[in-house]
C-alpha positions in Angstrom: 100.8 75.1 89.9 100.1 78.9 89.8 97.3 78.5 92.4 99.6 76.3 94.5 102.4 78.8 94.4 100.1 81.7 95.2 98.5 79.9 98.1 101.9 79.1 99.7 103.4 82.5 99.0 100.4 84.1 100.6 101.2 82.5 104.0 104.1 84.9 104.4 102.4 87.8 102.7 99.3 87.5 104.8 101.4 87.4 108.0 103.3 90.5 106.8 100.1 92.4 106.2 98.7 91.6 109.6 102.0 92.5 111.4 102.1 95.8 109.3 99.0 97.0 111.2 100.9 96.7 114.5 103.1 99.6 113.5 106.2 100.5 111.6 108.5 98.9 114.2 106.8 95.5 114.0 106.7 95.7 110.2 110.3 96.6 109.8 111.5 94.0 112.3 109.4 91.3 110.6 110.7 92.5 107.2 114.4 92.2 108.3 113.7 88.8 109.9 111.9 87.5 106.8 114.8 88.7 104.7 117.4 87.0 107.0 115.5 83.7 107.3 115.0 83.7 103.5 118.7 84.2 102.9 120.0 81.7 105.4 117.4 79.0 105.3 114.3 79.1 103.0 116.3 79.9 99.8 118.9 77.2 100.6 116.3 74.5 101.2 114.2 75.5 98.2 117.3 75.6 96.0 118.5 72.2 97.1 115.1 70.6 96.8 114.9 71.9 93.2 117.6 69.3 92.3 114.6 66.9 92.4 113.2 68.7 89.4 115.9 67.0 87.4 116.2 63.7 89.2 112.4 62.9 89.7 111.3 64.5 86.5 113.7 62.6 84.2 113.2 59.3 86.2 109.5 59.6 85.7 109.8 60.3 82.0 112.1 57.3 81.7 109.5 55.1 83.6 112.0 54.4 86.4 109.3 54.9 89.0 110.9 53.5 92.1 113.7 56.0 91.8 111.3 58.9 92.5 110.6 57.6 96.0 114.2 56.9 96.7 115.3 60.4 95.5 112.6 62.0 97.7 113.8 60.1 100.8 117.3 61.2 100.1 116.2 64.8 99.7 114.2 64.9 103.0 117.1 63.3 104.9 119.6 65.7 103.5 117.5 68.8 104.1 116.8 67.8 107.7 120.6 67.7 108.3 120.9 71.2 106.8 118.2 72.5 109.1 120.1 71.8 112.2 122.9 74.4 111.9 120.5 76.9 110.3 118.1 76.7 113.3 121.0 77.6 115.6 121.7 80.6 113.4 118.1 81.7 113.5 118.1 81.6 117.3 120.8 84.3 117.3 119.4 86.7 114.7 119.1 89.6 117.1 122.7 89.5 118.1 123.8 89.1 114.5 121.8 92.1 113.3 123.1 94.3 116.1 126.7 93.2 115.1 125.9 94.2 111.5 124.9 97.7 112.6 121.1 97.4 112.4 118.8 99.4 114.7 118.7 97.7 118.1 114.9 97.9 118.4 114.4 96.5 114.9 117.0 93.8 115.7 115.1 92.7 118.8 111.8 92.4 116.9 113.5 90.5 114.1 115.1 88.1 116.6 111.8 87.2 118.2 110.2 86.5 114.8 113.2 84.4 113.5 113.3 82.2 116.6 109.6 81.4 116.3 110.1 80.6 112.6 112.3 77.6 113.4 109.5 75.0 113.3 108.5 76.3 109.8 112.1 75.5 108.7 111.8 71.8 109.4 108.3 71.7 107.8 109.7 73.2 104.7 112.4 70.5 104.5 109.6 67.9 104.4 107.1 69.6 102.1 109.4 70.8 99.4 110.7 67.3 98.4 107.1 65.9 98.6 105.9 68.7 96.3 108.7 67.9 93.8 107.8 64.2 94.0 104.1 64.9 93.1 105.0 67.6 90.6 107.2 65.2 88.6 104.1 62.9 88.2 101.8 65.8 87.3 99.8 65.1 90.5 98.9 68.8 91.0 95.3 68.4 92.4 96.4 67.1 95.8 99.0 69.8 96.0 96.4 72.4 95.2 93.9 71.1 97.8 96.6 70.9 100.5 97.8 74.5 99.7 94.3 75.9 99.7 93.3 74.2 102.9 96.5 75.5 104.5 95.8 79.0 103.4 92.2 78.9 104.7 93.5 77.7 108.1 96.3 80.2 108.2 94.1 83.3 107.9 92.2 83.0 111.2 95.1 81.3 112.9 97.5 84.2 112.1 94.8 86.8 113.0 94.3 85.2 116.4 98.0 84.8 117.2 98.9 88.3 116.1 96.0 90.3 117.5 94.4 88.2 120.2 97.6 86.9 122.0 100.5 88.6 123.5 102.9 87.3 120.9 102.7 90.2 118.4 104.9 89.6 115.3 106.1 86.3 116.8 102.5 85.1 116.5 102.7 85.5 112.8 105.9 83.3 112.7 104.2 80.6 114.8 101.2 80.6 112.5 103.4 80.1 109.5 105.1 77.1 111.3 101.8 75.5 112.2 100.4 76.0 108.7 103.5 74.6 107.0 103.4 71.5 109.1 99.8 71.0 108.3 100.6 71.3 104.6 103.5 68.8 105.0 101.3 66.3 106.9 98.5 66.4 104.2 101.1 65.8 101.4 102.7 63.0 103.4 99.4 61.2 104.0 98.5 61.5 100.4 101.8 60.1 99.2 101.6 57.2 101.7 97.9 56.2 101.2 97.0 57.2 97.6 96.9 54.6 94.9 98.2 57.3 92.4 101.6 57.0 94.1 101.6 53.2 94.3 104.2 52.8 91.5 106.5 55.6 92.7 106.2 55.1 96.5 109.4 53.4 97.4 110.2 52.0 100.9 112.9 53.6 102.9 116.1 51.7 102.3 119.9 52.1 102.6 119.9 53.3 98.9 118.3 56.6 100.0 121.4 57.3 102.2 123.9 56.1 99.6 122.3 58.5 97.0 123.2 61.6 99.1 126.3 62.2 97.0 124.3 62.0 93.7 121.6 64.3 95.1 124.2 66.9 96.3 125.7 67.0 92.8 122.5 68.6 91.6 121.2 70.1 94.8 124.3 72.3 95.6 124.5 74.0 92.2 120.7 74.3 92.2 120.9 76.0 95.6 123.7 78.3 94.5 121.7 79.3 91.4 118.6 80.2 93.3 120.4 81.6 96.4 122.6 84.0 94.4 119.5 85.7 93.0 117.4 85.5 96.1 120.3 86.8 98.3 120.7 89.9 96.1 117.1 90.9 96.8 117.3 90.3 100.5 120.6 92.1 100.8 118.9 95.2 99.6 116.5 95.0 102.6 119.5 94.7 105.0 121.0 97.7 103.2 117.8 99.7 103.6 118.2 99.3 107.4 121.4 101.3 107.2 119.7 104.4 105.6 118.8 107.5 107.6 115.2 106.6 108.2 115.5 102.8 108.5 111.9 102.1 109.7 110.4 103.9 106.7 112.9 102.6 104.1 112.7 99.0 105.3 108.9 99.0 105.6 108.4 100.3 102.0 111.1 98.1 100.5 109.5 95.1 102.3 106.1 96.0 100.8 107.6 96.1 97.3 109.5 92.8 97.6 106.5 91.2 99.3 104.3 92.2 96.3 106.9 91.1 93.8 107.2 87.7 95.5 103.5 87.2 95.6 103.0 88.1 91.9 106.1 86.1 91.0 104.1 83.0 92.1 102.3 83.2 88.8 105.4 82.8 86.5 106.8 80.5 89.2 103.8 78.2 88.8 104.1 78.3 85.0 107.8 77.6 85.4 107.2 74.7 87.7 104.8 73.2 85.1 107.3 73.7 82.2 110.2 72.3 84.3 108.2 69.1 84.8 107.2 68.9 81.2 110.8 69.5 79.9 112.3 67.0 82.3 109.6 64.4 81.6 110.1 64.8 77.8 113.9 64.7 78.0 113.7 61.6 80.2 111.4 60.0 77.6 113.8 60.9 74.8 111.5 63.5 73.2 113.5 66.7 72.6 110.8 68.2 70.3 108.2 68.1 73.0 110.6 69.7 75.5 111.4 72.5 73.1 107.7 73.1 72.3 106.9 73.3 76.1 109.4 76.0 76.6 108.3 78.2 73.7 104.6 78.0 74.7 105.5 78.8 78.4 107.5 81.9 77.3 104.5 83.3 75.3 102.1 82.7 78.2 104.4 84.3 80.8 105.2 87.4 78.7 101.5 88.0 78.4 100.9 87.5 82.1 103.7 89.8 83.1 102.4 92.7 81.0 98.8 92.2 82.3 99.8 92.0 86.0 102.1 95.0 85.7 99.4 97.2 84.1 96.9 96.1 86.8 99.3 97.0 89.7 100.1 100.4 88.1 96.4 101.3 87.9 96.0 100.4 91.6 99.2 102.1 92.8 97.5 104.7 95.0 95.6 102.1 97.1 98.2 99.3 97.0 100.1 100.3 100.1 97.1 100.3 102.4 97.0 96.5 102.2 100.2 96.5 104.2 100.1 99.6 106.3 97.8 102.4 107.5 100.7 104.8 108.0 100.3 107.6 105.4 104.0 108.2 105.0 104.5 104.5 104.1 101.6 104.5 101.6 102.7 107.6 99.8 106.3 106.4 99.5 104.9 103.1 98.0 103.1 105.1 95.3 106.4 106.6 94.2 108.0 103.1 94.0 105.1 101.6 91.9 106.5 102.3 88.4 109.8 100.6 89.2 108.0 97.6 90.8 105.8 97.3 87.6 108.9 97.2 85.4 110.4 94.5 87.7 107.3 92.4 87.3 107.8 92.3 83.6 111.5 91.3 83.7 110.8 88.8 86.4 108.1 87.1 84.3 110.4 86.8 81.3 113.4 85.8 83.3 111.4 83.1 85.1 111.0 81.1 81.9 114.4 81.6 80.3 115.9 80.0 83.4 113.5 77.1 82.8 115.0 76.5 79.4 118.5 76.7 80.7 117.9 74.6 83.7 115.6 72.0 82.4 117.9 71.2 79.6 120.7 70.2 81.9 119.7 69.1 85.3 116.4 70.8 85.7 113.7 78.1 90.2 112.5 80.4 92.5 112.5 81.9 93.2 110.5 79.9 88.6 112.2 82.4 86.6 114.5 81.3 83.8 115.9 78.9 86.3 113.1 76.5 85.8 114.2 75.5 82.3 117.8 75.2 83.6 116.7 72.9 86.3 114.7 70.6 84.0 117.8 70.3 81.8 120.3 70.2 84.7 122.2 73.4 83.9 122.2 74.7 87.4 125.9 75.6 87.2 125.2 77.9 84.2 122.3 79.5 85.9 124.5 80.2 89.0 127.1 81.9 86.8 124.5 84.1 85.1 123.0 85.2 88.5 126.4 85.9 89.9 127.3 88.2 87.0 123.8 89.9 86.7 123.2 90.7 90.4 126.6 90.9 92.1 128.8 92.3 89.3 126.2 94.6 87.9 122.9 94.9 89.9 124.3 95.5 93.4 126.9 98.1 92.4 124.1 100.0 90.6 122.0 99.7 93.8 124.5 102.1 95.5 122.8 104.8 93.4 119.3 103.5 93.9 118.2 100.3 95.7 115.4 99.4 93.4 117.2 100.6 90.3 119.9 98.0 91.0 117.2 95.3 91.3 115.7 96.3 88.0 119.1 96.5 86.2 120.2 93.1 87.5 116.9 91.4 86.6 117.1 92.9 83.1 120.6 91.6 82.4 119.7 88.2 83.9 116.7 88.0 81.5 118.8 88.8 78.5 121.6 86.3 79.3 119.2 83.4 80.2 117.2 84.0 77.1 120.3 83.7 75.0 121.3 80.6 76.9 117.9 79.0 76.3 118.2 79.8 72.6 121.4 77.8 72.3 120.0 74.6 73.8 120.6 71.5 71.7 117.5 69.6 72.7 118.5 66.3 71.1 121.7 66.3 73.0 120.0 67.1 76.3 117.5 64.2 75.7 120.5 61.8 75.3 122.1 63.2 78.4 118.9 62.8 80.4 118.5 59.1 79.4 122.1 58.4 80.3 121.7 60.0 83.7 118.6 57.9 84.5 119.7 54.6 83.2 123.5 54.9 83.6 123.5 56.7 86.9 125.7 59.5 85.4 125.9 62.5 87.6 127.9 64.6 85.1 126.8 68.0 84.2 125.4 68.3 80.7 126.8 70.8 78.2 125.4 72.5 75.2 
């Protein structure tokens, strides 16, 4: 799952790297557009799809195999409906950014990029539910092969569309769209034809549409939990566009966030694995197994965070050249490296505490501590923690220093989610999970 997450995250990162060599304007416009599309679309779809971490994971643990296919059909249908208004919003990004006071040139570049990203939005709505469907059954190899093939295809495709066509940064967005649809097609073909999915591959019936309400009970708080955190990071990029030197500030902040997002794929993958294990164990009525999975994952992730942070700090003087050849940008990135390294550690720890909190209730991104929360079904608690950590604490601190605000918010989130995970009554959560699967209960689990 770490390899799957890294491969898919690298689609955007690789595109950002190539666009960065077109100049500061292209990089800053792409950074703003990536931020806007993440806030208004990608984070929303990923958050809603994570409701399947609870529904599919617990159904598989309880051996209610046909429910996995039905839940997946419901999720794809619902996410497609959400994509329609979001795509209209993306088509108007340039006008929206100008209205918000962003630099007109940057806004125009961002508008082109966002409009060409619309095909990727609908591909994301298909691939995310399919990935949750396979993940709940621990069918990771087909996901890995699909993600790796997509990444290998994306590299030359993005290079050709960015540097050998007249599309510029829009070529990077088109490349992401094509790559995402290839990934969704591979996953769809595997689910449809593989004998591994025979027991869980349900036909499309009316039940898939009737289950929309049940899906939304988990999808909406899941989306809120992930979006509140994700939006706080992206809001800082929009804030950087209002600073005296917007091209420099936005470029460097986008490099920092792009690096954080890429490296975050490691705890995200670990979190995805533990979310599946916790939801499966709870659905099977085995609370001890769920608890053990969380504690092991926390130890692994803490070690990973410290190791990656140290490695990045040792490479801080050459790190910026991966994204830009502008000396001013590279030197500024060196100054930001210590804060980025500190954020990597808090992100890694926070990624697992959310797993404990979420997995115990109704089963995040953005794998942080949200993953445990999603496996359990505590998305509403994860949303409350993110609201307090980032909007009541982190963003006000960001008025003093943008990245300082990120670091403070992440630290508080880690502490609160760790406490939440520590209070989980695993026996009670196992009983709740069984009731949800067999009794159709959509109620939110408590401690």
